[in-house]
C-alpha positions as CSV (number, residue, x, y, z in Angstrom):
1,M,-20.6,188.6,167.6
2,N,-21.1,186.7,170.8
3,Y,-21.0,183.0,170.4
4,P,-21.1,180.7,173.5
5,Y,-19.0,177.9,171.8
6,T,-16.0,178.1,169.4
7,A,-14.6,174.8,168.1
8,I,-11.7,176.4,166.2
9,S,-10.1,179.5,167.7
10,E,-8.8,182.4,165.7
11,T,-5.3,181.6,166.9
12,S,-5.6,178.2,165.1
13,I,-6.0,179.8,161.7
14,P,-2.7,179.9,159.8
15,Q,-1.6,182.9,157.8
16,A,-2.1,182.5,154.0
17,I,1.1,183.0,152.0
18,N,-0.9,185.5,150.0
19,P,-3.0,187.9,152.2
20,L,-5.5,188.1,149.4
21,Y,-6.6,184.6,150.3
22,Q,-6.8,184.9,154.1
23,H,-10.5,185.5,153.9
24,L,-10.9,181.9,152.6
25,L,-9.3,180.4,155.7
26,D,-11.1,182.8,158.0
27,T,-14.5,182.1,156.4
28,Y,-13.9,178.4,156.3
29,V,-13.2,178.4,160.1
30,S,-16.1,180.6,160.8
31,E,-18.5,178.3,158.9
32,A,-17.0,175.2,160.5
33,N,-17.6,176.8,163.9
34,K,-21.2,177.5,163.0
35,V,-21.7,173.8,161.9
36,A,-20.1,172.5,165.1
37,S,-22.3,174.8,167.2
38,T,-25.4,173.7,165.4
39,W,-24.6,170.0,165.6
40,R,-23.9,170.3,169.4
41,I,-27.6,171.3,170.1
42,F,-28.8,167.9,169.0
43,S,-28.7,164.8,171.3
44,D,-27.9,161.3,170.2
45,A,-31.6,160.5,170.5
46,D,-32.2,162.9,167.6
47,L,-29.9,161.1,165.1
48,N,-32.9,159.3,163.5
49,Y,-35.1,162.3,163.4
50,K,-36.4,163.5,160.1
51,P,-39.4,165.8,159.6
52,H,-40.7,164.0,156.5
53,P,-40.4,160.5,155.1
54,K,-38.5,161.9,152.1
55,S,-36.1,163.9,154.3
56,T,-32.7,162.7,155.4
57,D,-32.4,162.1,159.1
58,V,-30.0,164.0,161.4
59,G,-27.4,161.2,161.4
60,G,-27.5,161.0,157.6
61,I,-26.9,164.7,157.2
62,L,-23.9,164.5,159.6
63,K,-22.5,161.6,157.6
64,H,-23.1,163.4,154.3
65,Q,-21.3,166.5,155.6
66,L,-18.2,164.6,156.6
67,L,-18.0,162.5,153.5
68,S,-19.0,165.2,151.0
69,E,-16.4,167.7,152.4
70,R,-13.8,165.0,152.0
71,R,-14.8,164.4,148.4
72,F,-15.1,168.1,147.5
73,F,-11.7,169.0,149.0
74,G,-9.9,165.7,148.2
75,E,-11.2,164.9,144.7
76,F,-11.8,168.4,143.3
77,L,-9.3,170.6,145.1
78,G,-6.5,168.0,145.8
79,T,-6.2,168.5,149.6
80,P,-4.6,165.7,151.5
81,E,-7.5,163.7,153.0
82,P,-7.9,160.4,154.8
83,P,-9.2,157.5,152.8
84,P,-13.0,157.5,152.6
85,D,-13.3,154.5,154.9
86,Q,-11.5,156.5,157.7
87,V,-13.6,159.6,157.6
88,L,-16.6,158.6,159.7
89,P,-16.3,157.9,163.4
90,A,-16.5,154.2,164.3
91,T,-19.7,155.0,166.3
92,L,-21.8,157.9,165.1
93,T,-22.8,160.2,168.0
94,I,-23.2,163.9,168.1
95,E,-19.9,164.2,170.0
96,T,-17.9,161.9,167.7
97,A,-19.3,163.5,164.5
98,S,-18.6,167.0,165.8
99,T,-15.1,166.1,166.9
100,R,-14.3,164.4,163.6
101,F,-15.7,167.4,161.6
102,V,-13.4,169.8,163.5
103,E,-10.4,167.5,163.2
104,L,-10.8,167.3,159.4
105,A,-11.3,171.1,159.1
106,L,-8.2,171.8,161.2
107,A,-6.1,169.5,159.1
108,R,-7.1,171.3,155.8
109,L,-6.1,174.8,157.1
110,P,-2.2,174.5,156.6
111,F,-2.7,173.2,153.1
112,F,-5.0,176.0,152.1
113,A,-2.7,178.6,153.7
114,Q,0.2,177.5,151.4
115,Q,-1.6,177.9,148.1
116,D,-0.8,180.7,145.7
117,T,-2.9,182.5,143.1
118,A,-2.0,180.1,140.3
119,W,-3.3,177.2,142.4
120,W,-6.6,178.9,143.4
121,M,-7.3,180.0,139.9
122,E,-6.5,176.7,138.2
123,V,-9.4,175.2,136.4
124,V,-10.1,171.6,137.6
125,P,-12.8,169.0,137.0
126,F,-15.9,169.4,139.2
127,F,-18.4,166.5,138.6
128,D,-19.2,167.0,134.9
129,V,-17.9,170.5,134.4
130,R,-14.6,172.4,134.9
131,C,-14.2,175.3,137.3
132,Q,-11.6,177.3,139.1
133,R,-10.5,175.8,142.4
134,I,-11.6,179.0,144.2
135,W,-15.1,178.5,142.8
136,V,-15.2,174.9,144.0
137,F,-14.0,176.0,147.4
138,W,-16.9,178.6,147.7
139,R,-19.4,176.0,146.3
140,R,-18.3,173.7,149.2
141,V,-18.8,176.5,151.8
142,L,-22.3,177.2,150.4
143,H,-23.1,173.5,150.4
144,T,-22.1,173.3,154.1
145,A,-24.2,176.4,154.9
146,H,-27.2,174.7,153.1
147,H,-27.0,171.6,155.4
148,R,-26.4,173.7,158.5
149,T,-29.6,175.6,157.7
150,Q,-31.4,172.3,157.0
151,L,-30.4,171.2,160.5
152,T,-31.5,174.5,162.1
153,V,-35.0,173.9,160.7
154,Y,-34.9,170.4,162.3
155,L,-33.9,172.0,165.6
156,R,-36.8,174.3,165.5
157,M,-39.2,171.4,164.6
158,L,-37.8,169.5,167.6
159,G,-38.4,172.5,169.9
160,K,-34.7,173.0,170.5
161,E,-32.8,176.2,170.7
162,V,-31.5,177.5,167.4
163,P,-27.9,178.8,167.9
164,A,-26.7,182.2,166.7
165,V,-24.7,181.8,163.6
166,Y,-24.8,185.2,161.8
167,G,-26.2,187.1,164.7
168,P,-29.1,186.8,167.2
169,T,-31.9,184.3,166.8
170,A,-35.3,184.1,168.4
171,D,-33.5,182.0,171.1
172,V,-30.2,183.7,171.5
173,I,-29.9,187.5,171.8
174,W,-27.4,189.9,173.3
175,Q,-27.2,193.6,174.1
176,D,-26.4,195.9,171.2
177,A,-27.4,193.3,168.7
178,D,-29.1,195.1,165.9
179,P,-30.9,192.7,163.5
180,T,-32.3,194.2,160.3
181,N,-36.0,193.5,160.7
182,S,-37.4,196.9,159.6
183,V,-37.2,199.3,156.8
184,E,-35.7,201.8,159.3
185,A,-32.9,199.4,160.3
186,A,-32.2,198.7,156.6
187,G,-31.7,202.4,155.9
188,R,-29.0,203.0,158.5
189,K,-25.6,204.0,157.3
């Protein structure tokens, strides 16, 4: 894939002590890069934008992302996290939110890399249920993807470019990109 911006380089990803779990770190970094790329398309003037009165504005989604990742990882997985009152930047801008998001993601990587099978498979409290840590981790990644997708819709509604996150978009294409938009493409082996 060809992405114009990468917040966290592949060389910043530590090696998991068990290679079976390397994909967790690699995927978390990939998703964090997609979030940072999406956030960077907005301007500070967009922070109060919301497409509907019942929607959360852009700034609210950025705050939620920062705070809820801290909660998921700190409370449910036990990662070392800053106190909640130190998570958000003093002044919320696209730049400060993006920078803080990347800082927090980078800080989690060494911890995740050191965890063994027993740790990942341990059943822990998750809101009002109990689940394996690995399940909570993937739930967090999916929750992050949900909010990133929400923001790509906002970008489209604002008439802004939607960045490539899993391949080309209507705004970002490259040679040899082969999106699956036809029955013929879906049938290739």
